[in-house]
C-alpha positions in Angstrom: -26.8 4.5 -3.2 -23.8 4.3 -1.1 -20.6 5.1 -3.2 -17.6 2.6 -2.7 -14.0 3.8 -1.8 -11.1 3.7 -3.9 -8.2 2.2 -2.1 -5.0 3.8 -3.1 -1.8 2.4 -1.9 1.5 4.5 -2.9 4.5 2.7 -2.3 7.5 4.1 0.0 9.9 3.7 -3.0 7.7 6.3 -5.0 7.7 8.8 -2.6 10.9 8.8 -0.9 14.7 8.3 -1.8 15.2 4.5 -0.7 19.2 5.1 -0.7 18.6 8.4 1.5 17.5 7.6 5.1 14.7 10.2 5.9 15.0 11.6 2.7 11.1 12.3 0.8 10.7 12.5 -2.9 8.9 15.7 -2.7 8.6 16.2 -6.4 7.0 13.0 -6.5 4.6 13.7 -3.9 3.8 16.9 -5.1 3.1 15.5 -8.5 0.9 12.7 -7.3 -1.0 15.1 -5.2 -2.0 16.8 -8.1 -2.9 14.0 -9.9 -5.4 12.7 -7.0 -7.1 16.4 -7.1 -7.4 15.9 -11.2 -9.1 12.5 -10.7 -11.5 13.7 -8.4 -12.5 10.6 -6.7 -15.8 10.8 -5.2 -14.6 8.5 -2.2 -10.8 7.6 -1.9 -8.8 6.4 1.1 -5.1 7.1 0.5 -2.0 4.4 2.2 1.7 4.9 1.6 4.5 3.0 2.6 7.6 3.9 4.5 10.6 4.1 1.9 13.8 5.5 3.7 11.6 6.6 6.8 10.7 3.7 8.2 12.4 0.8 7.0 15.7 1.5 8.3 14.7 2.4 11.8 12.6 -0.8 11.8 15.6 -3.0 10.3 18.0 -1.3 13.1 15.8 -2.0 16.1 14.6 -5.4 14.9 10.9 -4.2 15.0 9.1 -6.6 12.9 10.5 -9.6 14.8 8.9 -8.5 17.6 9.5 -7.8 21.2 12.8 -9.3 22.4 14.4 -6.6 25.1 13.8 -3.1 26.3 16.4 -1.9 23.9 13.8 -2.4 20.9 11.4 0.0 22.8 13.0 3.3 21.7 13.3 1.8 18.2 9.4 1.1 18.2 8.8 4.9 18.9 11.3 6.2 16.5 10.0 4.2 13.9 6.5 5.4 14.8 7.5 8.6 14.7 9.5 8.7 11.4 6.3 7.3 9.7 4.2 10.1 11.2 6.7 12.5 9.9 6.5 11.2 6.1 3.0 10.9 6.6 2.7 14.8 7.4 4.7 15.2 4.1 2.2 13.4 2.2 -0.7 15.4 3.7 0.9 18.9 3.2 1.1 18.1 -0.5 -2.6 16.8 -0.5 -4.1 20.2 1.6 -1.9 22.3 -0.8 -4.0 21.0 -3.7 -7.0 21.9 -1.8 -8.0 17.9 -0.9 -9.3 17.9 2.4 -6.9 15.0 3.9 -6.4 13.8 7.5 -4.0 11.7 9.2 -5.4 8.2 10.6 -2.7 6.4 12.5 -3.1 2.7 12.0 -1.3 1.6 15.2 -4.4 3.7 17.2 -7.1 0.9 15.7 -5.2 -1.8 14.5 -3.8 -5.1 16.7 -2.0 -8.1 15.0 -1.4 -11.3 15.6 1.9 -12.9 14.5 2.4 -10.0 12.1 -1.5 -10.6 10.6 -4.4 -8.2 11.3 -6.4 -9.9 14.1 -8.4 -6.7 15.0 -9.2 -3.5 13.3 -11.7 -0.6 13.9 -13.1 1.4 10.7 -15.9 3.4 12.2 -13.5 6.9 11.9 -12.9 6.1 8.5 -16.0 5.6 7.6 -17.2 8.9 9.3 -14.4 10.6 7.6 -15.2 9.4 4.1 -19.0 10.1 4.8 -18.2 13.9 5.5 -15.9 13.6 2.4 -12.6 14.0 3.9 -9.7 11.7 2.6 -8.3 9.4 5.4 -4.6 9.2 4.7 -3.0 5.9 6.3 0.5 4.3 6.3 2.6 1.2 7.3 3.0 1.4 10.9 4.8 -0.2 13.9 2.0 -1.5 15.9 0.9 -3.6 19.0 0.5 -7.5 18.7 -0.8 -10.3 20.7 1.7 -12.4 20.1 4.8 -10.7 19.3 4.5 -7.5 21.6 4.9 -5.4 18.9 5.6 -5.6 15.1 5.5 -3.7 11.6 2.0 -3.8 9.9 2.7 -3.2 6.1 0.9 -0.7 4.2 0.3 -3.5 1.4 -1.6 -6.0 4.2 -3.4 -2.7 5.3 -4.5 -1.9 2.2 -6.0 -5.2 1.0 -7.6 -5.4 4.7 -9.1 -1.9 4.7 -10.5 -2.5 0.8 -12.2 -5.8 2.4 -13.6 -4.0 5.1 -15.1 -1.3 3.2 -16.0 -3.3 0.4 -14.1 -1.0 -2.0 -14.8 -0.5 -5.7 -11.0 -0.9 -6.4 -7.9 -1.2 -5.4 -5.1 1.2 -7.1 -1.3 0.2 -5.9 1.4 2.5 -7.4 4.9 1.1 -7.1 8.1 2.2 -9.0 7.8 -0.5 -11.9 4.8 -1.0 -14.3 3.5 -3.9 -12.4 4.2 -7.6 -11.7 6.6 -9.0 -14.1 7.9 -12.6 -14.8 11.7 -12.0 -13.0 12.9 -8.7 -11.7 12.9 -5.9 -14.7 15.6 -3.9 -13.0 18.2 -6.6 -13.2 16.5 -8.9 -15.7 16.0 -7.8 -19.4 14.1 -10.7 -20.4 11.4 -9.9 -17.9 8.3 -9.4 -19.4 5.0 -7.6 -17.9 2.0 -9.8 -16.4 -0.8 -7.7 -17.9 -3.6 -9.6 -16.0 -3.4 -12.1 -13.3 -6.6 -13.8 -12.0 -7.3 -14.6 -8.3 -6.7 -18.7 -9.3 -3.3 -18.0 -10.5 -2.2 -16.0 -7.5 -3.1 -18.9 -5.5 -0.9 -21.4 -7.6 1.8 -18.5 -7.2 1.5 -18.5 -3.7 3.5 -21.6 -2.6 6.6 -20.0 -3.9 6.7 -17.3 -1.2 9.3 -18.1 1.4 11.5 -20.7 -1.3 15.2 -19.5 -1.3 14.9 -20.3 -5.1 12.1 -17.6 -6.2 12.4 -15.2 -3.4 12.1 -11.7 -5.0 12.2 -13.0 -8.5 9.7 -10.3 -9.4 12.0 -7.3 -7.7 9.8 -8.2 -4.4 6.6 -7.3 -6.1 5.0 -11.1 -5.6 4.7 -10.8 -2.0 3.1 -7.4 -2.2 0.6 -8.8 -4.9 -0.2 -11.8 -2.8 -1.5 -9.7 0.0 -4.5 -8.6 -2.2 -5.7 -12.1 -2.3 -8.5 -11.4 0.2 -9.9 -8.6 -1.3 -9.7 -10.2 -5.3 -11.3 -13.0 -3.8 -14.2 -10.6 -2.5 -14.5 -9.3 -6.1 -12.4 -5.9 -5.3 -10.5 -5.6 -8.6 -6.8 -4.2 -8.4 -4.3 -2.6 -10.5 -1.0 -1.9 -10.1 0.6 1.0 -12.1 3.9 2.8 -12.0 3.5 5.4 -10.0 6.7 7.2 -10.7 5.5 7.8 -14.5 3.2 10.7 -14.6 -0.6 10.6 -15.1 -0.6 6.8 -14.4 -2.2 6.8 -11.0 -4.4 9.7 -12.5 -5.6 7.4 -15.3 -6.0 4.3 -13.0 -8.1 6.3 -10.7 -10.5 7.7 -13.3 -10.7 4.0 -14.6 -8.8 5.1 -17.9 -6.8 2.8 -20.3 -3.1 2.4 -18.2 -0.1 0.3 -18.3 -0.2 -2.0 -15.4 -1.0 -5.4 -14.1 -4.9 -5.9 -13.5 -5.8 -8.3 -10.7 -9.3 -10.0 -11.0 -11.0 -12.6 -9.3 -11.3 -14.9 -12.2 -11.4 -15.0 -16.4 -14.9 -15.4 -16.1 -15.7 -12.8 -13.6 -14.2 -9.6 -15.1 -15.1 -6.3 -14.3 -14.4 -3.1 -16.6 -11.4 -0.7 -15.3 
């Protein structure tokens, strides 16, 4: 019987110090590597965000908006280099724990169109999984058929990879306990949404882009909405606080953990 992979996404806010450009949170990275090792997942794909490595350069050179003039080219190069540098730090920690992890550069096998994935080649990832290797991907600056280039978020990549490879589940590790009714970092009355269905997500989708609701959940809603295609396919997802020890381990093992569970519907619920 084919073993379905688990896709683990680690947010850039967890593995880097966001207020300090190009500063990894090495303590968190080492701890997470230990949790991943301890979980002993048979088939795992790891995807991480950029945090203080990718975002400053992408913003400075306006990479997400696409090619406008030649002055951006060096920024495109710098952004990719920065993400590769962070990826190496993550890889070093995983390998130190005895995890057979290898880097897989998304810009080498993904092409977008107006920021959305147009073409993706998963043969290499499948081959690595068959060997028992952990592919480690990341948000990247990629070629775009309409814009020239753009930023491919780790969130969009996570959902697409999970969908293409028919993943068992998605675990998203962020720096809050999950999806809240408001930004818990600034609103003390915000409460955690412990479970949300595909239908409820679709109803929330119209809020994106409206100034009065943008980032009301601390930027989490946009991340969650990226999971819609995978959840609609029946792939369950859970968002946990990866800044808290053992949360990622528990989520990978299917143990009870504080977070937000995302499922296809109230009547189609799979056990964690």
